[in-house]
C-alpha atoms as a printed R data frame, in Angstrom:
    type eleno elety resid chain resno       x       y      z
1   ATOM     1    CA   UNK     A     1  19.536 -15.464 -7.388
2   ATOM     2    CA   UNK     A     2  17.553 -17.772 -5.118
3   ATOM     3    CA   UNK     A     3  13.896 -17.905 -6.181
4   ATOM     4    CA   UNK     A     4  12.775 -18.933 -2.711
5   ATOM     5    CA   UNK     A     5  11.508 -16.113 -0.525
6   ATOM     6    CA   UNK     A     6  13.427 -15.388  2.626
7   ATOM     7    CA   UNK     A     7  11.751 -16.217  5.924
8   ATOM     8    CA   UNK     A     8   9.403 -13.546  7.163
9   ATOM     9    CA   UNK     A     9   8.526 -12.679 10.733
10  ATOM    10    CA   UNK     A    10   4.795 -12.117 11.103
11  ATOM    11    CA   UNK     A    11   2.854 -11.020 14.092
12  ATOM    12    CA   UNK     A    12  -0.392 -12.686 15.037
13  ATOM    13    CA   UNK     A    13  -3.022 -11.650 17.541
14  ATOM    14    CA   UNK     A    14  -1.557  -9.822 20.545
15  ATOM    15    CA   UNK     A    15   1.946  -9.824 19.085
16  ATOM    16    CA   UNK     A    16   2.748 -13.534 19.175
17  ATOM    17    CA   UNK     A    17   5.581 -13.883 16.645
18  ATOM    18    CA   UNK     A    18   5.550 -16.614 14.027
19  ATOM    19    CA   UNK     A    19   8.440 -17.402 11.692
20  ATOM    20    CA   UNK     A    20   7.073 -18.337  8.313
21  ATOM    21    CA   UNK     A    21   8.455 -19.185  4.892
22  ATOM    22    CA   UNK     A    22   6.218 -17.073  2.654
23  ATOM    23    CA   UNK     A    23   3.300 -14.689  2.666
24  ATOM    24    CA   UNK     A    24   0.961 -17.488  1.514
25  ATOM    25    CA   UNK     A    25   2.015 -19.648  4.461
26  ATOM    26    CA   UNK     A    26   1.377 -16.666  6.718
27  ATOM    27    CA   UNK     A    27  -2.149 -16.323  5.355
28  ATOM    28    CA   UNK     A    28  -2.872 -20.012  5.955
29  ATOM    29    CA   UNK     A    29  -1.464 -19.978  9.479
30  ATOM    30    CA   UNK     A    30  -3.157 -16.707 10.391
31  ATOM    31    CA   UNK     A    31  -6.529 -17.913  9.121
32  ATOM    32    CA   UNK     A    32  -6.117 -21.195 11.018
33  ATOM    33    CA   UNK     A    33  -5.272 -19.253 14.156
34  ATOM    34    CA   UNK     A    34  -8.257 -16.937 13.745
35  ATOM    35    CA   UNK     A    35 -10.763 -19.573 12.655
36  ATOM    36    CA   UNK     A    36  -9.921 -22.375 15.067
37  ATOM    37    CA   UNK     A    37  -7.238 -21.825 17.695
38  ATOM    38    CA   UNK     A    38  -8.430 -18.477 19.045
39  ATOM    39    CA   UNK     A    39 -12.133 -19.499 19.201
40  ATOM    40    CA   UNK     A    40 -11.120 -22.768 20.897
41  ATOM    41    CA   UNK     A    41  -9.241 -20.793 23.517
42  ATOM    42    CA   UNK     A    42 -12.142 -18.407 24.121
43  ATOM    43    CA   UNK     A    43 -14.602 -21.318 24.230
44  ATOM    44    CA   UNK     A    44 -12.575 -22.867 27.039
45  ATOM    45    CA   UNK     A    45 -13.067 -19.666 29.019
46  ATOM    46    CA   UNK     A    46 -16.748 -19.416 28.033
47  ATOM    47    CA   UNK     A    47 -17.345 -22.898 29.406
48  ATOM    48    CA   UNK     A    48 -16.218 -21.553 32.783
49  ATOM    49    CA   UNK     A    49 -18.974 -18.906 32.639
50  ATOM    50    CA   UNK     A    50 -22.057 -20.255 30.811
51  ATOM    51    CA   UNK     A    51 -23.553 -16.795 30.144
52  ATOM    52    CA   UNK     A    52 -20.862 -16.330 27.466
53  ATOM    53    CA   UNK     A    53 -21.586 -19.677 25.808
54  ATOM    54    CA   UNK     A    54 -24.272 -18.407 23.402
55  ATOM    55    CA   UNK     A    55 -21.801 -16.041 21.733
56  ATOM    56    CA   UNK     A    56 -19.256 -18.848 21.382
57  ATOM    57    CA   UNK     A    57 -21.835 -21.127 19.773
58  ATOM    58    CA   UNK     A    58 -22.661 -18.352 17.314
59  ATOM    59    CA   UNK     A    59 -18.950 -18.036 16.458
60  ATOM    60    CA   UNK     A    60 -18.572 -21.794 15.929
61  ATOM    61    CA   UNK     A    61 -21.692 -21.915 13.757
62  ATOM    62    CA   UNK     A    62 -20.407 -19.112 11.532
63  ATOM    63    CA   UNK     A    63 -16.899 -20.638 11.400
64  ATOM    64    CA   UNK     A    64 -18.432 -23.986 10.388
65  ATOM    65    CA   UNK     A    65 -20.357 -22.357  7.560
66  ATOM    66    CA   UNK     A    66 -17.248 -20.408  6.547
67  ATOM    67    CA   UNK     A    67 -15.236 -23.642  6.421
68  ATOM    68    CA   UNK     A    68 -17.784 -25.302  4.135
69  ATOM    69    CA   UNK     A    69 -18.167 -22.297  1.842
70  ATOM    70    CA   UNK     A    70 -14.441 -21.545  1.760
71  ATOM    71    CA   UNK     A    71 -13.700 -24.436 -0.586
72  ATOM    72    CA   UNK     A    72 -16.145 -23.078 -3.148
73  ATOM    73    CA   UNK     A    73 -15.321 -19.408 -2.689
74  ATOM    74    CA   UNK     A    74 -11.531 -19.983 -2.741
75  ATOM    75    CA   UNK     A    75 -11.860 -21.663 -6.133
76  ATOM    76    CA   UNK     A    76 -13.880 -18.773 -7.536
77  ATOM    77    CA   UNK     A    77 -12.146 -15.799 -5.923
78  ATOM    78    CA   UNK     A    78  -8.765 -17.059 -4.727
79  ATOM    79    CA   UNK     A    79  -6.984 -15.604 -7.753
80  ATOM    80    CA   UNK     A    80  -7.899 -12.011 -6.827
81  ATOM    81    CA   UNK     A    81  -4.962 -10.061 -5.353
82  ATOM    82    CA   UNK     A    82  -5.529  -9.418 -1.662
83  ATOM    83    CA   UNK     A    83  -8.122 -12.177 -1.334
84  ATOM    84    CA   UNK     A    84  -6.144 -13.977  1.388
85  ATOM    85    CA   UNK     A    85  -5.744 -10.777  3.389
86  ATOM    86    CA   UNK     A    86  -9.464 -10.032  3.021
87  ATOM    87    CA   UNK     A    87 -10.241 -13.546  4.288
88  ATOM    88    CA   UNK     A    88  -8.059 -12.998  7.352
89  ATOM    89    CA   UNK     A    89  -9.701  -9.626  7.967
90  ATOM    90    CA   UNK     A    90 -13.146 -11.253  7.745
91  ATOM    91    CA   UNK     A    91 -12.156 -13.947 10.242
92  ATOM    92    CA   UNK     A    92 -10.662 -11.361 12.597
93  ATOM    93    CA   UNK     A    93 -13.887  -9.343 12.388
94  ATOM    94    CA   UNK     A    94 -15.933 -12.495 13.106
95  ATOM    95    CA   UNK     A    95 -14.032 -13.610 16.203
96  ATOM    96    CA   UNK     A    96 -13.047 -10.262 17.739
97  ATOM    97    CA   UNK     A    97 -15.083  -9.567 20.868
98  ATOM    98    CA   UNK     A    98 -15.054  -5.843 20.045
99  ATOM    99    CA   UNK     A    99 -16.826  -6.291 16.701
100 ATOM   100    CA   UNK     A   100 -18.912  -9.418 17.371
101 ATOM   101    CA   UNK     A   101 -19.032 -10.043 13.626
102 ATOM   102    CA   UNK     A   102 -19.999 -13.694 13.975
103 ATOM   103    CA   UNK     A   103 -22.995 -12.705 16.120
104 ATOM   104    CA   UNK     A   104 -24.022 -10.146 13.498
105 ATOM   105    CA   UNK     A   105 -23.807 -12.744 10.703
106 ATOM   106    CA   UNK     A   106 -25.605 -15.352 12.804
107 ATOM   107    CA   UNK     A   107 -28.431 -13.035 13.881
108 ATOM   108    CA   UNK     A   108 -28.911 -11.437 10.476
109 ATOM   109    CA   UNK     A   109 -28.557 -14.457  8.146
110 ATOM   110    CA   UNK     A   110 -27.964 -17.855  9.720
111 ATOM   111    CA   UNK     A   111 -30.638 -18.037 12.409
112 ATOM   112    CA   UNK     A   112 -33.568 -17.218 10.114
113 ATOM   113    CA   UNK     A   113 -32.362 -19.439  7.275
114 ATOM   114    CA   UNK     A   114 -31.678 -22.349  9.631
115 ATOM   115    CA   UNK     A   115 -35.079 -22.065 11.279
116 ATOM   116    CA   UNK     A   116 -36.777 -21.953  7.888
117 ATOM   117    CA   UNK     A   117 -34.930 -25.064  6.633
118 ATOM   118    CA   UNK     A   118 -34.657 -26.997  9.917
119 ATOM   119    CA   UNK     A   119 -36.404 -30.140  8.651
120 ATOM   120    CA   UNK     A   120 -34.225 -30.429  5.555
121 ATOM   121    CA   UNK     A   121 -31.052 -29.734  7.567
122 ATOM   122    CA   UNK     A   122 -31.980 -32.401 10.137
123 ATOM   123    CA   UNK     A   123 -32.736 -34.941  7.390
124 ATOM   124    CA   UNK     A   124 -29.439 -34.221  5.643
125 ATOM   125    CA   UNK     A   125 -27.500 -34.387  8.922
126 ATOM   126    CA   UNK     A   126 -29.086 -37.736  9.864
127 ATOM   127    CA   UNK     A   127 -28.395 -39.151  6.400
128 ATOM   128    CA   UNK     A   128 -24.778 -38.040  6.615
129 ATOM   129    CA   UNK     A   129 -24.440 -39.435 10.145
130 ATOM   130    CA   UNK     A   130 -25.789 -42.817  9.040
131 ATOM   131    CA   UNK     A   131 -23.612 -42.990  5.927
132 ATOM   132    CA   UNK     A   132 -20.516 -41.839  7.800
133 ATOM   133    CA   UNK     A   133 -21.114 -44.445 10.512
134 ATOM   134    CA   UNK     A   134 -21.508 -47.169  7.899
135 ATOM   135    CA   UNK     A   135 -18.333 -46.131  6.065
136 ATOM   136    CA   UNK     A   136 -16.303 -45.894  9.279
137 ATOM   137    CA   UNK     A   137 -17.551 -49.329 10.283
138 ATOM   138    CA   UNK     A   138 -16.566 -50.812  6.899
139 ATOM   139    CA   UNK     A   139 -13.164 -49.145  7.067
140 ATOM   140    CA   UNK     A   140 -12.566 -50.389 10.633
141 ATOM   141    CA   UNK     A   141 -13.546 -53.953  9.630
142 ATOM   142    CA   UNK     A   142 -11.127 -53.886  6.679
143 ATOM   143    CA   UNK     A   143  -8.404 -52.514  8.942
144 ATOM   144    CA   UNK     A   144  -8.925 -55.248 11.537
145 ATOM   145    CA   UNK     A   145  -8.826 -57.927  8.818
146 ATOM   146    CA   UNK     A   146  -5.552 -56.512  7.443
147 ATOM   147    CA   UNK     A   147  -4.019 -56.252 10.918
148 ATOM   148    CA   UNK     A   148  -5.137 -59.834 11.684
149 ATOM   149    CA   UNK     A   149  -3.619 -61.092  8.431
150 ATOM   150    CA   UNK     A   150  -0.346 -59.282  9.098
151 ATOM   151    CA   UNK     A   151  -0.236 -60.592 12.672
152 ATOM   152    CA   UNK     A   152  -0.852 -64.148 11.421
153 ATOM   153    CA   UNK     A   153   1.959 -63.803  8.856
154 ATOM   154    CA   UNK     A   154   4.361 -62.553 11.535
155 ATOM   155    CA   UNK     A   155   3.486 -65.480 13.839
156 ATOM   156    CA   UNK     A   156   3.898 -68.003 11.000
157 ATOM   157    CA   UNK     A   157   7.227 -66.422 10.053
158 ATOM   158    CA   UNK     A   158   8.461 -66.506 13.649
159 ATOM   159    CA   UNK     A   159   7.391 -70.122 14.133
160 ATOM   160    CA   UNK     A   160   9.024 -71.228 10.884
161 ATOM   161    CA   UNK     A   161  12.419 -69.873 12.017
162 ATOM   162    CA   UNK     A   162  12.581 -71.969 15.177
């Protein structure tokens, strides 16, 4: 008997079919769709009518926090049966215009906490921005040195064969 699961046809938002290899892959793809692709699509439309932009920014703020916390929470709770389905349900509730879950979370929890800790958040963000810029600069310099060395070796090799 083949231990590999047979492909499964899942349905995403509004009936878009997706052929997947396993239920776990379905959970990952569905959560990616709900957390990033669908909000990106609705943000595009919100940019066409600025009065909808506040709600989209609330969604992206909540999704950003979810993304950060997910790594910790997945480690602690990922073993619980049905956890992946609950995560997808939470994301669907957050991004669905009918439920406005992200707005509820933002208004009830995020806005007050962020306002209370604004100075610390700004300091941390600036520190991260500076460190990230420094690291990217170092990485780019090393890359350019390596590319220059490789280019020089190719030129020397080509010239030595003439």
